[in-house]
DOTIBA-925688 format. One line per 10 residues: number of its first residue (from 0); their letters; for each residue x, y, z of N, C-alpha, C. Coordinates in steps of 0.2 Angstrom, whole numbers, plus 5000, padded with zeros to 4 digits. Example, Ala and Ser with C-alpha at 12.3 -4.5 7.8 and 13.67 -1.06 7.14 Angstrom:
<nodes>
0) as) 5066/4972/5039/5062/4978/5039/5066/4984/5039 | 5064/4989/5035/5068/4995/5036/5064/5000/5039
</nodes>
This chain:
<nodes>
0) mkfkinrdhf) 5122/5141/4942/5118/5135/4944/5123/5129/4943 | 5123/5125/4949/5127/5119/4948/5125/5114/4954 | 5123/5108/4952/5121/5103/4957/5122/5096/4955 | 5122/5091/4960/5122/5084/4958/5116/5081/4961 | 5114/5076/4957/5107/5073/4959/5107/5065/4956 | 5103/5062/4960/5102/5055/4958/5098/5054/4951 | 5101/5051/4947/5097/5050/4940/5090/5048/4941 | 5089/5043/4945/5082/5041/4945/5077/5046/4949 | 5080/5049/4954/5076/5054/4957/5074/5060/4952 | 5079/5062/4948/5078/5067/4943/5073/5065/4938
10) snglsqvlnv) 5074/5059/4935/5069/5056/4930/5062/5056/4933 | 5061/5054/4939/5055/5053/4942/5052/5060/4943 | 5056/5065/4945/5053/5072/4946/5051/5074/4939 | 5055/5073/4934/5053/5076/4927/5046/5072/4925 | 5045/5066/4927/5039/5062/4925/5033/5065/4929 | 5034/5068/4935/5029/5071/4938/5026/5077/4935 | 5030/5081/4931/5028/5088/4928/5027/5087/4921 | 5029/5082/4918/5029/5081/4910/5022/5082/4907 | 5017/5079/4910/5011/5078/4907/5007/5085/4906 | 5009/5090/4910/5006/5097/4909/5008/5100/4902
20) vgskatmpil) 5014/5098/4900/5016/5101/4893/5013/5098/4887 | 5009/5102/4884/5005/5100/4878/5010/5099/4872 | 5008/5096/4867/5012/5094/4861/5012/5101/4856 | 5007/5105/4857/5007/5112/4853/5007/5118/4858 | 5013/5119/4861/5013/5125/4866/5013/5131/4862 | 5009/5136/4865/5008/5142/4862/5014/5147/4861 | 5018/5146/4866/5025/5149/4867/5030/5144/4868 | 5036/5146/4865/5042/5141/4866/5043/5139/4873 | 5043/5145/4878/5044/5144/4885/5040/5139/4888 | 5034/5138/4885/5029/5133/4888/5031/5126/4887
30) snvlieadad) 5036/5125/4882/5038/5118/4881/5044/5116/4886 | 5046/5121/4890/5051/5120/4894/5049/5119/4902 | 5054/5116/4905/5053/5115/4913/5058/5120/4916 | 5055/5123/4921/5059/5128/4925/5063/5124/4930 | 5070/5124/4930/5074/5121/4935/5077/5126/4940 | 5075/5126/4946/5078/5131/4951/5082/5127/4956 | 5088/5128/4957/5092/5125/4962/5093/5129/4968 | 5092/5127/4974/5092/5131/4980/5093/5126/4986 | 5098/5128/4990/5100/5124/4996/5101/5117/4995 | 5096/5113/4998/5098/5105/4997/5092/5102/4992
40) hitltttnld) 5090/5106/4988/5085/5103/4983/5084/5107/4976 | 5081/5104/4972/5079/5108/4966/5072/5107/4965 | 5069/5112/4962/5062/5112/4960/5061/5112/4952 | 5056/5108/4950/5054/5107/4943/5047/5110/4942 | 5046/5115/4937/5040/5118/4936/5038/5118/4929 | 5032/5116/4927/5030/5116/4920/5023/5120/4921 | 5021/5123/4915/5014/5126/4915/5012/5126/4908 | 5005/5126/4907/5002/5128/4900/4997/5134/4901 | 4998/5137/4906/4995/5144/4908/4988/5142/4912 | 4985/5137/4909/4978/5135/4913/4980/5130/4919
50) lgirakikae) 4985/5126/4918/4987/5121/4923/4995/5121/4924 | 4997/5121/4930/5004/5121/4932/5006/5116/4937 | 5012/5114/4937/5014/5109/4942/5021/5110/4944 | 5023/5109/4951/5029/5110/4953/5031/5104/4958 | 5037/5101/4957/5039/5096/4961/5046/5098/4964 | 5047/5096/4970/5053/5097/4974/5057/5091/4975 | 5063/5091/4974/5067/5085/4974/5074/5086/4977 | 5076/5082/4981/5083/5082/4985/5088/5082/4980 | 5093/5087/4981/5099/5087/4977/5105/5090/4981 | 5111/5089/4979/5117/5092/4982/5119/5098/4978
60) vatqgaitlp) 5117/5104/4980/5117/5110/4976/5124/5114/4978 | 5128/5115/4973/5134/5119/4975/5133/5126/4973 | 5130/5128/4968/5128/5135/4966/5121/5135/4965 | 5118/5140/4968/5111/5141/4967/5110/5145/4960 | 5104/5144/4957/5102/5147/4951/5096/5144/4947 | 5095/5146/4941/5089/5144/4938/5090/5144/4930 | 5086/5140/4927/5086/5140/4919/5080/5136/4917 | 5078/5137/4911/5072/5132/4908/5075/5128/4903 | 5073/5122/4902/5076/5118/4897/5070/5114/4894 | 5070/5112/4887/5065/5108/4884/5064/5102/4888
70) vkrlsqiiga) 5058/5101/4891/5056/5096/4896/5056/5089/4893 | 5053/5088/4887/5053/5081/4884/5060/5079/4882 | 5064/5083/4879/5071/5081/4878/5075/5080/4884 | 5074/5084/4889/5078/5083/4895/5076/5076/4898 | 5070/5075/4898/5067/5069/4901/5070/5063/4898 | 5071/5063/4891/5074/5057/4887/5081/5057/4889 | 5085/5062/4889/5092/5062/4891/5093/5059/4898 | 5090/5062/4903/5091/5059/4910/5089/5052/4910 | 5084/5050/4907/5082/5043/4907/5087/5038/4904 | 5091/5041/4899/5096/5037/4895/5103/5037/4898
80) lpntdvavdl) 5104/5041/4903/5111/5042/4906/5114/5035/4909 | 5120/5034/4908/5123/5027/4910/5124/5026/4918 | 5125/5031/4922/5126/5031/4929/5121/5034/4933 | 5120/5032/4939/5115/5035/4943/5117/5042/4946 | 5124/5044/4946/5126/5050/4948/5126/5055/4942 | 5123/5061/4943/5122/5066/4937/5124/5072/4940 | 5128/5076/4936/5130/5083/4937/5127/5087/4932 | 5125/5093/4935/5121/5098/4930/5125/5104/4932 | 5127/5108/4926/5131/5114/4927/5128/5119/4922 | 5126/5125/4924/5124/5130/4920/5130/5134/4917
90) lsgnqvkiss) 5131/5134/4911/5137/5138/4907/5134/5144/4905 | 5138/5148/4901/5136/5154/4898/5132/5153/4893 | 5128/5158/4891/5123/5158/4885/5118/5153/4886 | 5115/5153/4892/5110/5148/4894/5111/5141/4892 | 5117/5139/4892/5119/5132/4890/5120/5128/4896 | 5117/5122/4896/5118/5118/4902/5122/5111/4900 | 5127/5110/4905/5130/5103/4904/5128/5098/4908 | 5126/5092/4906/5124/5087/4910/5129/5081/4909 | 5132/5079/4915/5137/5074/4914/5135/5068/4919 | 5136/5062/4916/5135/5056/4920/5140/5050/4917
100) ggsvfkivgl) 5144/5048/4921/5149/5043/4918/5153/5046/4913 | 5154/5043/4907/5158/5046/4902/5153/5050/4897 | 5147/5051/4898/5142/5054/4894/5142/5062/4896 | 5142/5066/4891/5141/5073/4892/5137/5076/4887 | 5131/5079/4889/5127/5082/4885/5127/5090/4886 | 5126/5094/4881/5126/5101/4882/5119/5103/4878 | 5115/5106/4882/5109/5108/4878/5107/5116/4880 | 5104/5119/4876/5103/5126/4876/5096/5127/4879 | 5095/5132/4884/5088/5133/4887/5086/5141/4886 | 5081/5143/4890/5079/5149/4890/5079/5152/4897
110) pkdefpplpe) 5080/5158/4898/5081/5161/4905/5075/5161/4909 | 5076/5161/4915/5070/5160/4920/5065/5166/4919 | 5067/5172/4918/5063/5178/4918/5057/5177/4912 | 5058/5173/4908/5053/5172/4902/5047/5167/4905 | 5049/5164/4910/5044/5158/4912/5038/5161/4916 | 5032/5159/4915/5026/5162/4918/5026/5159/4925 | 5026/5163/4931/5026/5161/4938/5019/5157/4939 | 5019/5152/4944/5013/5149/4946/5011/5153/4952 | 5004/5155/4952/5001/5158/4958/5002/5154/4964 | 5003/5157/4970/5004/5154/4976/4997/5154/4980
120) fgddktftlg) 4997/5150/4986/4992/5151/4991/4991/5158/4993 | 4985/5161/4993/4984/5167/4995/4979/5167/5001 | 4974/5172/5000/4968/5172/5005/4962/5167/5003 | 4964/5162/4999/4959/5158/4996/4956/5153/5002 | 4950/5150/5001/4948/5145/5005/4952/5139/5005 | 4954/5137/5011/4959/5131/5012/4956/5126/5016 | 4957/5120/5014/4955/5114/5017/4961/5109/5017 | 4961/5104/5022/4966/5099/5023/4962/5092/5022 | 4964/5088/5017/4961/5082/5016/4966/5076/5016 | 4963/5070/5017/4968/5064/5016/4969/5062/5009
130) qdelatmias) 4975/5061/5007/4976/5059/5000/4973/5053/4998 | 4973/5048/5001/4970/5041/4999/4962/5042/4999 | 4960/5046/5003/4952/5047/5003/4950/5051/4997 | 4954/5056/4996/4952/5060/4990/4953/5056/4984 | 4958/5052/4983/4959/5048/4977/4954/5043/4976 | 4951/5040/4981/4945/5036/4981/4939/5040/4978 | 4938/5045/4981/4932/5049/4979/4932/5051/4972 | 4938/5054/4970/4939/5056/4963/4938/5050/4958 | 4941/5044/4960/4940/5038/4956/4933/5036/4955 | 4929/5037/4961/4922/5035/4961/4917/5039/4956
140) vsyaqstdet) 4919/5045/4954/4915/5049/4950/4918/5051/4943 | 4924/5052/4943/4927/5055/4937/4926/5052/4930 | 4924/5046/4930/4922/5043/4923/4916/5046/4920 | 4912/5049/4925/4905/5052/4922/4906/5059/4919 | 4912/5062/4919/4913/5068/4916/4911/5068/4909 | 4908/5074/4907/4906/5075/4900/4913/5076/4896 | 4913/5073/4890/4918/5075/4885/4916/5080/4879 | 4910/5082/4880/4906/5086/4875/4909/5093/4876 | 4913/5096/4872/4916/5103/4873/4910/5108/4873 | 4905/5107/4870/4899/5112/4870/4896/5112/4877
150) ryilngvyfn) 4897/5108/4881/4894/5108/4888/4900/5108/4893 | 4903/5114/4892/4910/5115/4896/4909/5114/4903 | 4903/5116/4906/4902/5116/4913/4902/5109/4916 | 4901/5104/4911/4901/5097/4913/4908/5094/4912 | 4912/5098/4909/4919/5095/4908/4924/5095/4914 | 4921/5092/4919/4926/5092/4925/4922/5089/4931 | 4925/5089/4937/4922/5086/4943/4920/5092/4947 | 4914/5092/4950/4912/5097/4954/4913/5096/4962 | 4917/5100/4965/4919/5099/4972/4914/5104/4976 | 4911/5102/4981/4906/5106/4985/4908/5105/4992
160) fadgklslva) 4910/5110/4996/4911/5110/5003/4905/5113/5006 | 4901/5110/5009/4895/5113/5012/4891/5108/5016 | 4887/5111/5021/4883/5107/5025/4887/5101/5029 | 4893/5103/5031/4897/5098/5035/4899/5092/5031 | 4900/5093/5025/4902/5087/5021/4906/5090/5014 | 4910/5086/5011/4913/5087/5005/4909/5082/5000 | 4906/5085/4994/4903/5081/4989/4907/5082/4983 | 4908/5076/4979/4911/5076/4972/4906/5074/4968 | 4905/5077/4962/4900/5076/4957/4902/5076/4950 | 4900/5071/4946/4902/5072/4939/4896/5069/4935
170) tdgrrlsvis) 4894/5072/4929/4889/5070/4925/4890/5072/4918 | 4887/5068/4913/4888/5070/4906/4880/5070/4903 | 4876/5070/4908/4869/5071/4906/4865/5064/4905 | 4869/5059/4904/4866/5052/4903/4867/5048/4910 | 4872/5050/4914/4873/5047/4920/4876/5052/4925 | 4875/5051/4931/4877/5056/4936/4880/5052/4942 | 4886/5053/4944/4889/5050/4950/4891/5055/4955 | 4889/5053/4961/4890/5058/4967/4893/5054/4973 | 4898/5056/4976/4900/5053/4982/4902/5059/4988 | 4900/5058/4994/4901/5062/4999/4904/5059/5005
180) kefadtagag) 4907/5064/5009/4910/5062/5015/4909/5067/5021 | 4908/5065/5027/4908/5070/5032/4914/5074/5033 | 4913/5081/5033/4919/5085/5033/4917/5091/5038 | 4920/5091/5044/4918/5096/5049/4921/5103/5047 | 4927/5103/5044/4930/5110/5042/4927/5113/5036 | 4920/5115/5036/4917/5118/5031/4915/5125/5033 | 4918/5128/5037/4916/5135/5039/4917/5140/5033 | 4922/5139/5029/4922/5143/5023/4920/5139/5017 | 4913/5137/5018/4911/5133/5012/4911/5136/5006 | 4911/5132/5001/4912/5135/4994/4912/5129/4989
190) siilpaktvd) 4913/5130/4982/4913/5125/4977/4917/5127/4971 | 4919/5122/4968/4923/5123/4961/4921/5118/4957 | 4923/5119/4950/4922/5114/4945/4930/5113/4943 | 4932/5107/4944/4939/5106/4942/4940/5103/4935 | 4943/5106/4930/4943/5103/4924/4946/5096/4923 | 4944/5093/4918/4945/5086/4917/4953/5084/4917 | 4957/5089/4914/4964/5088/4913/4967/5088/4920 | 4964/5093/4924/4967/5094/4931/4965/5088/4935 | 4959/5085/4934/4957/5080/4938/4962/5074/4937 | 4964/5073/4931/4968/5067/4929/4975/5068/4932
200) evkrvlgkge) 4977/5075/4932/4984/5076/4936/4984/5075/4943 | 4978/5077/4946/4977/5076/4953/4977/5069/4955 | 4973/5065/4951/4973/5058/4952/4980/5055/4952 | 4984/5057/4947/4991/5054/4946/4996/5055/4952 | 4995/5061/4955/5000/5063/4960/4998/5061/4967 | 4991/5059/4968/4989/5058/4975/4992/5051/4977 | 4991/5050/4984/4993/5043/4986/5000/5042/4988 | 5004/5048/4988/5011/5047/4990/5013/5050/4997 | 5008/5052/5000/5008/5054/5007/5001/5054/5010 | 5001/5057/5016/4995/5056/5020/4990/5062/5019
210) klkvafndrr) 4992/5068/5019/4988/5074/5018/4989/5078/5012 | 4985/5082/5011/4986/5088/5006/4982/5094/5008 | 4984/5099/5005/4980/5105/5006/4977/5107/5000 | 4970/5109/5000/4967/5112/4994/4965/5119/4995 | 4967/5123/4991/4965/5130/4991/4961/5133/4985 | 4956/5137/4986/4953/5139/4979/4949/5145/4980 | 4948/5149/4975/4943/5154/4975/4939/5153/4968 | 4936/5159/4966/4931/5158/4960/4935/5157/4954 | 4941/5158/4953/4945/5157/4947/4950/5152/4947 | 4952/5150/4953/4958/5145/4953/4958/5140/4958
220) aafqigtdke) 4962/5135/4958/4962/5130/4963/4970/5128/4964 | 4972/5126/4970/4979/5124/4971/4979/5118/4975 | 4983/5113/4974/4984/5107/4978/4991/5107/4980 | 4992/5107/4987/4999/5106/4990/4999/5099/4993 | 5003/5095/4989/5003/5088/4991/5010/5086/4994 | 5010/5084/5000/5016/5082/5003/5017/5075/5002 | 5023/5073/5001/5025/5066/5000/5029/5063/5005 | 5028/5057/5008/5032/5054/5013/5033/5047/5012 | 5032/5045/5005/5033/5038/5003/5038/5038/4998 | 5042/5033/4997/5047/5032/4992/5042/5030/4986
230) tdgglvdsvy) 5043/5035/4981/5039/5034/4974/5043/5029/4970 | 5040/5027/4964/5044/5023/4960/5049/5027/4956 | 5056/5025/4958/5061/5028/4954/5064/5033/4958 | 5062/5036/4964/5065/5041/4968/5060/5045/4972 | 5063/5049/4976/5059/5052/4981/5058/5059/4979 | 5052/5061/4979/5049/5068/4977/5047/5071/4984 | 5050/5076/4986/5048/5079/4992/5041/5082/4993 | 5039/5085/4988/5032/5088/4987/5030/5090/4980 | 5023/5090/4979/5021/5092/4973/5016/5098/4974 | 5016/5103/4970/5011/5109/4970/5008/5109/4963
240) lyskvvegay) 5001/5109/4963/4998/5109/4957/4993/5115/4957 | 4993/5119/4952/4989/5125/4951/4985/5124/4945 | 4978/5126/4945/4974/5125/4940/4969/5131/4940 | 4967/5133/4934/4961/5137/4933/4955/5133/4934 | 4949/5135/4936/4943/5131/4937/4939/5133/4931 | 4934/5129/4930/4928/5130/4925/4924/5135/4928 | 4923/5141/4925/4919/5146/4928/4912/5145/4926 | 4907/5146/4930/4900/5145/4929/4897/5141/4935 | 4890/5141/4934/4886/5138/4939/4885/5130/4937 | 4887/5126/4942/4885/5119/4940/4878/5117/4941
250) pnyaqvipte) 4875/5113/4937/4868/5112/4937/4866/5109/4944 | 4859/5110/4945/4856/5107/4951/4856/5100/4950 | 4861/5096/4952/4861/5089/4951/4856/5085/4955 | 4855/5088/4961/4850/5084/4966/4843/5083/4963 | 4841/5087/4958/4834/5086/4956/4834/5080/4951 | 4839/5077/4949/4839/5072/4944/4840/5065/4948 | 4841/5066/4955/4842/5059/4959/4835/5057/4961 | 4833/5051/4959/4826/5049/4960/4825/5049/4968 | 4819/5051/4970/4817/5051/4977/4813/5045/4978 | 4811/5042/4973/4806/5036/4974/4808/5030/4970
260) thiriklere) 4810/5025/4972/4812/5019/4968/4808/5013/4972 | 4804/5009/4968/4800/5004/4970/4804/4997/4972 | 4810/4997/4969/4813/4990/4969/4820/4992/4971 | 4823/4988/4976/4830/4989/4979/4833/4982/4980 | 4838/4980/4976/4841/4974/4976/4848/4974/4979 | 4850/4970/4983/4857/4969/4985/4861/4965/4981 | 4867/4967/4978/4871/4963/4974/4878/4962/4976 | 4882/4957/4974/4889/4956/4975/4892/4960/4969 | 4896/4965/4970/4899/4969/4965/4903/4965/4960 | 4907/4961/4962/4912/4957/4957/4908/4953/4953
270) lflgcvkram) 4903/4949/4956/4899/4945/4952/4895/4949/4946 | 4892/4954/4948/4888/4958/4944/4892/4961/4938 | 4898/4964/4940/4903/4966/4936/4905/4961/4930 | 4907/4955/4933/4909/4950/4928/4903/4948/4923 | 4897/4948/4925/4892/4947/4921/4891/4952/4916 | 4891/4958/4918/4891/4964/4913/4896/4964/4908 | 4902/4963/4910/4908/4962/4906/4907/4957/4900 | 4904/4951/4902/4903/4946/4898/4898/4948/4893 | 4893/4951/4895/4887/4953/4891/4890/4958/4885 | 4895/4963/4887/4897/4968/4883/4901/4965/4877
280) llcseksnsi) 4903/4959/4877/4907/4955/4872/4903/4955/4866 | 4896/4955/4866/4892/4954/4861/4888/4961/4859 | 4890/4966/4863/4887/4973/4861/4890/4976/4855 | 4887/4980/4851/4890/4983/4846/4888/4991/4846 | 4890/4995/4841/4889/5002/4841/4881/5002/4839 | 4878/4998/4835/4871/4998/4833/4867/4996/4839 | 4870/4991/4843/4866/4988/4848/4870/4988/4854 | 4870/4994/4857/4875/4995/4863/4870/4995/4869 | 4867/4990/4871/4863/4990/4877/4862/4983/4880 | 4861/4982/4886/4860/4976/4889/4853/4976/4893
290) kiqlsanqle) 4850/4971/4893/4843/4971/4896/4844/4967/4903 | 4841/4970/4908/4841/4967/4915/4834/4965/4916 | 4833/4959/4917/4827/4956/4919/4826/4954/4926 | 4821/4956/4930/4820/4954/4937/4814/4950/4937 | 4815/4944/4941/4810/4940/4942/4811/4937/4949 | 4807/4932/4951/4807/4929/4958/4814/4927/4959 | 4818/4930/4964/4824/4928/4966/4830/4927/4961 | 4829/4931/4955/4833/4931/4950/4834/4937/4946 | 4840/4939/4944/4842/4944/4940/4845/4941/4934 | 4843/4942/4928/4846/4940/4922/4848/4945/4917
300) ifvqstegdf) 4854/4945/4914/4856/4950/4909/4856/4946/4902 | 4853/4950/4898/4852/4948/4891/4855/4953/4886 | 4858/4950/4881/4860/4954/4875/4857/4951/4869 | 4854/4955/4864/4852/4952/4858/4855/4957/4853 | 4859/4955/4849/4862/4960/4844/4864/4956/4837 | 4866/4959/4832/4868/4956/4826/4874/4952/4827 | 4877/4953/4832/4883/4948/4833/4881/4942/4837 | 4875/4941/4840/4873/4935/4843/4869/4937/4849 | 4868/4932/4853/4864/4933/4859/4868/4931/4865 | 4866/4933/4871/4869/4932/4877/4864/4932/4883
310) aepmaidysg) 4865/4927/4888/4860/4927/4894/4864/4924/4899 | 4863/4927/4905/4866/4924/4911/4862/4927/4917 | 4860/4922/4921/4856/4923/4927/4861/4924/4934 | 4858/4928/4938/4861/4928/4945/4856/4927/4950 | 4857/4923/4955/4853/4922/4961/4853/4929/4965 | 4847/4931/4967/4846/4937/4971/4840/4936/4976 | 4840/4940/4981/4834/4940/4986/4829/4945/4983 | 4824/4943/4980/4819/4947/4977/4813/4944/4976 | 4807/4947/4978/4801/4944/4978/4796/4949/4975 | 4798/4954/4971/4794/4959/4969/4791/4957/4962
320) pdlavafnpa) 4788/4962/4958/4785/4961/4952/4791/4960/4946 | 4789/4956/4941/4794/4955/4935/4795/4962/4932 | 4801/4963/4930/4803/4970/4927/4809/4969/4922 | 4808/4972/4917/4814/4972/4912/4816/4980/4910 | 4822/4981/4911/4825/4988/4909/4832/4987/4906 | 4833/4992/4901/4839/4991/4897/4844/4997/4899 | 4850/4996/4899/4855/5002/4900/4861/5001/4895 | 4865/5006/4894/4871/5006/4891/4876/5002/4896 | 4879/4997/4894/4883/4993/4898/4889/4996/4901 | 4892/5001/4897/4898/5005/4900/4896/5009/4906
330) yirqplealk) 4890/5011/4906/4888/5016/4912/4887/5012/4918 | 4886/5005/4917/4885/5001/4923/4892/4998/4925 | 4896/4997/4920/4903/4994/4921/4908/4999/4925 | 4908/5005/4922/4912/5010/4925/4912/5011/4933 | 4906/5013/4935/4905/5013/4943/4907/5007/4946 | 4905/5001/4944/4907/4995/4947/4914/4994/4947 | 4918/4996/4942/4925/4995/4942/4928/5000/4947 | 4925/5006/4948/4928/5011/4952/4927/5010/4959 | 4922/5006/4961/4920/5005/4968/4925/4999/4971 | 4926/5000/4977/4929/4994/4981/4925/4990/4985
340) kdeiffevkd) 4919/4992/4987/4915/4989/4991/4912/4982/4988 | 4912/4977/4992/4909/4971/4989/4901/4971/4988 | 4898/4975/4993/4891/4975/4993/4888/4981/4990 | 4884/4981/4985/4881/4987/4982/4873/4986/4981 | 4870/4991/4980/4863/4991/4979/4860/4993/4972 | 4856/4990/4969/4853/4992/4963/4846/4994/4964 | 4844/5000/4962/4837/5003/4963/4834/5005/4956 | 4828/5003/4956/4824/5005/4949/4817/5005/4951 | 4813/5009/4947/4806/5010/4948/4802/5007/4942 | 4804/5008/4936/4801/5005/4930/4805/5005/4924
350) evspgvlktl) 4803/5003/4919/4807/5002/4913/4809/5009/4910 | 4806/5014/4911/4808/5021/4908/4811/5026/4913 | 4812/5024/4919/4815/5028/4925/4822/5026/4926 | 4826/5031/4928/4833/5030/4929/4834/5024/4934 | 4839/5020/4933/4842/5016/4938/4847/5019/4942 | 4848/5016/4948/4853/5019/4953/4857/5014/4956 | 4864/5015/4956/4868/5010/4959/4870/5014/4966 | 4870/5011/4971/4872/5014/4978/4877/5009/4982 | 4880/5013/4987/4884/5009/4992/4881/5012/4999 | 4883/5009/5004/4881/5011/5010/4886/5017/5013
360) dnflcvimpv) 4891/5019/5009/4895/5024/5011/4895/5031/5007 | 4888/5033/5006/4887/5039/5003/4889/5040/4995 | 4889/5034/4992/4890/5035/4984/4883/5033/4981 | 4882/5036/4975/4877/5034/4971/4878/5036/4964 | 4876/5032/4959/4876/5033/4952/4870/5032/4949 | 4867/5038/4946/4861/5038/4942/4862/5036/4935 | 4858/5032/4932/4860/5030/4925/4853/5030/4921 | 4853/5034/4916/4847/5034/4912/4846/5028/4908 | 4840/5025/4907/4839/5019/4904/4839/5020/4896 | 4840/5014/4893/4839/5014/4885/4832/5011/4883
370) rms) 4829/5015/4879/4822/5012/4877/4823/5006/4873 | 4819/5001/4875/4819/4994/4873/4815/4994/4866 | 4818/4991/4861/4814/4990/4855/4809/4984/4856
</nodes>
């Protein structure tokens, strides 16, 4: 194996695959990146067996071949090289020489045949989506995933292709976020629960091109992400992401969405978000709630804690009954930060029923109230 490559392109490619490698790999080979040189490109692959990623990068390949090298050390070396021109040469004994300017590194790797291969697209259900659109959908719900490992079914985002639409859902039992989009290509309808780690990786690599392919079955999912934009530091031609899915049946989330709310208020998202952020400055672990008071043409946010008090009114169009309800402020802040729409709607029935944040483009977030003392 022998090739030349731009240092920044190489460094950027390594950054695409680095996150998959954990700090405590179960086998030495899982700490390595598989480098394969072929024709006019190299591919970089890492895996932890549950999740794998492969990036394809342009290179001048003189001799085809493959080797695996410790990915974190290799990334540090490539990032520190003095020149943008880098030569990589596989020597005997699985030793690799890396040259740039006057710097020469020699590092020892492991052979390719020890590296676990990534499964490819097979007869799985396959859909094509817009990258920016999917990135927006994931950002709109992923904050609501559970981090409680005893509730593993909730430790991810639920993807459901059905009834002419794609819906993404996340919940931790105290709030529920759902976003849907019309999607005509649901002839092979189905659903998966994508693990939280995979969700993070998908979010990180999206937005570098227009389209991606998603393929899945009951045990795995794969994302083929084409790139047609210059990324920070260099051009990555494509990224392939493979993941095991969370096995099991996702809860019937529709039954917790309120079907009846007596009060519906239109709000300016940025103004409401700013008010919530200011209120959070006086919240504490012992008193982690804000009270929303509705009265004639006014919404006022209150905080009363051992740290002090806070109050701020907002003018709204409202003529219903007075009502006070309390929420964990983070559960309101997170969806407001994730959304891009200027106009949102807040719905509530009474002080003990869930509140709902909505937009006009098929997003909602159900938030359980906090009991007021």
